[in-house]
N, C-alpha and C positions, 0 to 999 in steps of 0.2 A: 424526364422519363423515370429516373430513379425514385422521385417523390411519388409518382403515380403507382409504381410497383410497391413502394413501401406502404401506401395507403391501402392497396389491395391486399397486401400481406396482413395488415392490421385487421381488415374485415374478416379474414379467415382465422385470425389468431384469437379473437375474443368472442366468447359465447356467454354473455350474462344470462342468468335464469330469467325466463319470461313466462308468467309474471314473477315479480320479486316475491321472495318467501316471507317478507315481513313488511310492516308499515310503521311509521312514526306517529306518535300522538303527543300532545302537550298535556302535562300534568297540571294540577291546580296550582302548584308552586312555581310554574313556569318552566320546569325542567322537562326534558324529553323522555318518553318511555317507548317501549317497543311492543307491538302486537304481531305475533307470528303464528302461523299454522304449521310450520315445519318442525319446530321444537319448542319445548316449554321455556319461556323467558321468565326470570324471577318476578316476584310480586313488585308492583310499582314502588312500594315503600322500601324495597331492599336497597341498601346503600353500597352494596358490593359492586354494583355495575353503574357506570356513567355512560350515558348515550350522548354523543357529541355530533354537532354539525360543524365541519371545519372548512374554511375557505381556502382555495388553492390559487396560485398565481394565474391560472387559466380562467378564473372566474367561476369555477364549479364549486358546489357545496357537497362534500363527501361525508358519509356517515362513519362514525368510529365507535367501537365498544372499548371501554377501559375497565378491566376487571381487576379489583384491588385485593391483594393478599397482605394481611397485617404483618406477616412474618417474612415478607419478601426482601431480598437484598438487591435483586436485579430485575430489570424490566425486559420483557420479550415483545418486540415489535413484529407482528405477524402479517406477512403478505401472502394472501391465499392464492390458490390455483384457479384455473379456468372453470367456467360453468358452475360456479358456486358463489354464494353471498353470505353475509353475516348471519342470517337466519338459520342457515344450515350448519354453520360452524360453531354456534354458541356452545353446544354440548362439549365439543372438543376443547374449546377455550377454557371451560370450567375444569375439565380434567387436567389440562396442562397447568393451569393456575395452582391447583391443589397439589398435584404430584411433583411438580418441579419447584414449588414454593417460589413463584415469581408473580410480579404484576404483569398483566398482559394487555397490550393494545393491538386490537385488530381493526381493520378498516376495509371499506368497499371502494373499489376503483370507480372513477367517473363512469357513469352509465350502468353501474352494477347496483343491485338492491335499490335503496332509496336515494342513492347519490345521483346528482344531476350531471349533465354533460354526456359526451360520447367517449367510449374507451379508445385509447390509442397508446402507442409506446410513450410518447412525450407526456401525455396526460397522467400515466401511471408514475412517471418520474416526479411530476409536480405533486401528485397525491402523496407519495411517501415523504417528500420533503416537507409538505404542510403538516403531516402527522408527526414527524419528528420535531418540528418546531413547536407543535402543541405540547408534546411531552416536556420540552425544555421550559416553555413559558408557563404553562398551566399547572404542571406537576413537579417542576424543578428537577427533572431527571437529566443528568449529565451523560455524555456519550460513553464515559468510562463504565457506566452501569447499565448499558444497553446491549442486548444481544438481538441482532437482526435475524429473522427467520423467513425464508422464502421458499414457497412450495411451487414447483412446476413453473408456470409463467411468472409467479411471484419472485422467482430467483432474479428476474431482470431488474425490477426496481430495487430489490435488496442489494445486489452488487453495485448498482448505480450509486446508491447512498453510501454503501460501505467503502467504496473507492475514495469518497470525499472525507471520511471521518477516520483519521489515523489513530485515534485513541479508543476505538470501540473495544468492548470486552470480548465479543465473539460474533460469529456468523454461522448460521445453520442453513444448508442447502438441501431441501427435501425434494427429490426427483427433479433436480435442476437441469437446465438446458444450456448447451454451449452457445446456441443462437437459434433464432426462429427458423431460418432457412436450413440449418443443419438437421433440424427435426424432420422437416418435410422431404428434403432432397438428399441428405447425407453427403453434402458437398464438403470439400476439404479446404476451401478458401473463403475468405470474407469478402462480401460484396457491399457496395455502398448502400444498396437498398435493403440489406438485411436488417432485422430488428433484434433487439436484445443481444448485443454482441458480448455476452458474458465471457467468452473466451479471451477477450482483450482486457476486461476489467478485473478478472480474478487475480491477475498478477499485482494489482495495485492495493489489494486488501492486506492490511498489516496486523491482523489479529488471527487467533486460531479459528480455522474453518472446519466445521464438521459437515461431512457429506453423507446423506442417507439416500439409498437408492435400492429399488427392487431388482433382482436379477432377471425377472420375467416381465419387466415393464415393456408393454407393447405399444405405448404411446411415445415415451421418451426412452430410448434405448439406454441400458445400463452403461454403455461406453461414454455417454455424456457425463454421468456422475464420476466415473473413473478418471476421465480426462480433467475435470474440474479439480478433483482431489490432488492429482499429480501436479497441476499447474499452480496450486495455491502456495504462497510464500511460506505460510506456517500452517501446515496441514495437521488436523487432529485425526485420531484413529477413526477411520470411516466405518459405517454400518452398511454392509451389503446384506439385505434381507433375502435369503434364499427362497425363491418361489414368489416373492412379493411382486405385485403389479404396480399400477400407477396411482390408484386411488384407495388402496387398502392397507397401507403400511402401518397405520395407527392401530390395526387389529392385532398385530404381532407383539408378543410380550417383550421381545428384544428392543422394540421401538422406544417405549417409555423407559426401559431399564438403561439403555445407552444414553438417552437424553438426560436422565437424572445424573448419571456419572459425569457427563460433560458439564452440566450446570454446576455441579458441586465443585469441579475443578476450576471453573471460571470464577466461582465465589471465592475460592482460596487464593486465586491469583489477584493479589491486592493491586491497587493503583500504583503504589510505589514500585512494585516489581515490574509492572507493565511499562512504566515510564523508563525504568532502568534498562529494560530490554530494548526499547525504542532507541534510547541514546546509544546503546552499544551497537545497534545496527547502523545508525547514522555515522558513528565514529569509524566503523569498519569500512563503510562506503567511502567516506572522505579520505581514509588512508589509501584505499585502493585506487582512488582517482587522483591522488596528490601528485604523483610523478608524471601522470599523463597531462596534468595541467602545467607542469613546469617544463617548458621546452625552449631551446635556443635555436632560432632560425629554422623551426620545424623539426629539430632533432632533440630528443630527450637528453638533458645534460646530466642527469643523475641516474644512470641506468642500473648501477649496481648497489645503490643505497636508496632508502626511502627518503624522499625529499620532504622536509617539514615546512618549507616555505611555499606559499601558493603561487607566487609570481616568479617568472623567470628572472626579472631584474633583481629580485631579492636573493635568488639562489646563486646565480653566476652570470656574468656578463661576458659573452664570447665575442672576440673580435674576428674579423673576416680575413685575417692573414696569419700565416704561420710564423711563430717566433722560435721554433726549435726548442721548445721547453718540454722537459719531462715532467708533466703534471702528475702529482701523486694521485693515489687511488681515491682521494676524496672527490675528485672531479675526473671522470673518465674521459672527458673530451680534452684533447691535447691543447686546444687553443683557449682553454679557460683562463681568463685574465684576472677576474675579480676574486675568484675563490681562493686561488693560491698565488698570492702576490710575492713579495720579496721578503724572505725570512732574515732574522737577525743573525742566526747561527749558521755555521757551515754544516751542522748536523741537524736535520729536520726532525728532531725528537724534542719533547718538552713543551711546556705551556706557552712559552714566548716565541713560538716558531715564526709566526707571521706578524709583520709590523702593521699591516693594514687590514688583514683578514678578520672578519667578524667572528670567525670560528678559530680560536688560537691553536687548537690542536688538529686542524684540518690536514696538515702535512704529516702523515704518519709514516712515510717511507723515507729512507735516507736518499738524499739527492745524489745522482750519479755523475753530475758534471762538476768539474773543479771550479773554484772561485775565479771570478773574472779579474781583469786588469785592476791592480790595486788603486790606481789613480782614477778609476771610474767614479762617477758620482754616487754609485751605490756599491762600495767596495766589498761589503760583506755578503753579497748575494751568493747563495749557495747553488743557484741554478744559473742559466744563461742570463746575463744582465740585459738591461734595455738600452745600454749605450750604443748609439748607432754605429760607432766605429767597431765595437765588438761584434755587432750583428753582421756588419759588412766584411769582417775579417781583417780590419785595419790594425786592431790591437793583437798582440801575440800572447796576451795574458792567458788565453784559453789553452795555449800549448805550453805554458810554463815559462814563456819568454816575456821580458819586459822591455819597453822602450822608454827612453827618457823624454 
């Protein structure tokens, strides 16, 4: 039932232009060129545009435009919105390429433009994965130099890929959606048959996320963009275009101005800084989870200190019966047997505190119990010894008395 509803939702979600606004033709040199009635396409001899046919894992062939900028340091991978194809977007691509000083890769989803197949959520995921692989193999672009750009429905495949690439330079969500069902019904919960569950994927993105949304968007409410911005792990200063709708944000001066600012900051964010920040985040996560991973019989053994050892057996080994030991503060559990063993001195200060303990300075507090019976096998124990006679009260050494 869920699959049937999902397929039905897909039929309502995708509106490829019919007929397509462009056609592909082969040049004399074997390369592809574009013939379009929607917008002027460069002369066939213009080397600034590569027209590609890319195979996807679903068996479809999708069309992609790669616009080259000789001064570019970053590459923008653009996933367009609904009811549009590459023929309509070419002018915008040229403006972005020039004004943002980037290389730009745009593509048509399966079933859009001259791409084969039928549009669906899963096919758009396969489409963007194939395009990203093309960027890597054909143009040598690494993920550290890629900014993913998703407009409206395009925010779905954009966040799908972004959640899988931890070293991306950045992500732009233009009139993005929380999920397909939330656009139609304004529901507050996720259902198995929902499509483009961006609300779950945005949390997995590990790079700066710029959200652009119009305050008067009557197709995807501004609250979608606001929620995505708040849920992003690393949110960039958002752009809320006052009075902006769903399909006209590119006409506002603030749009290109804010994008330029974002791209410039992403250019200045070197790979070394990004990797350093990723390592810091991983270290902070491992430290916060360290003590929760160190437990003794289901109870945290180091609750007042940050445990540096990942396994319970390395940190302390607790026995299941009480020995009446005043365990120092290095181990807050009173039955801790391995961490605070038997010290050499009657005063638990100093580096030679414990004979067996791997942390020689673990006993930082003065022991409150007197030394045990001098004839005990461990006569210098400054806490209760482990002589069974002492434990059972047979020896009087604890009370200051000695027996022959």
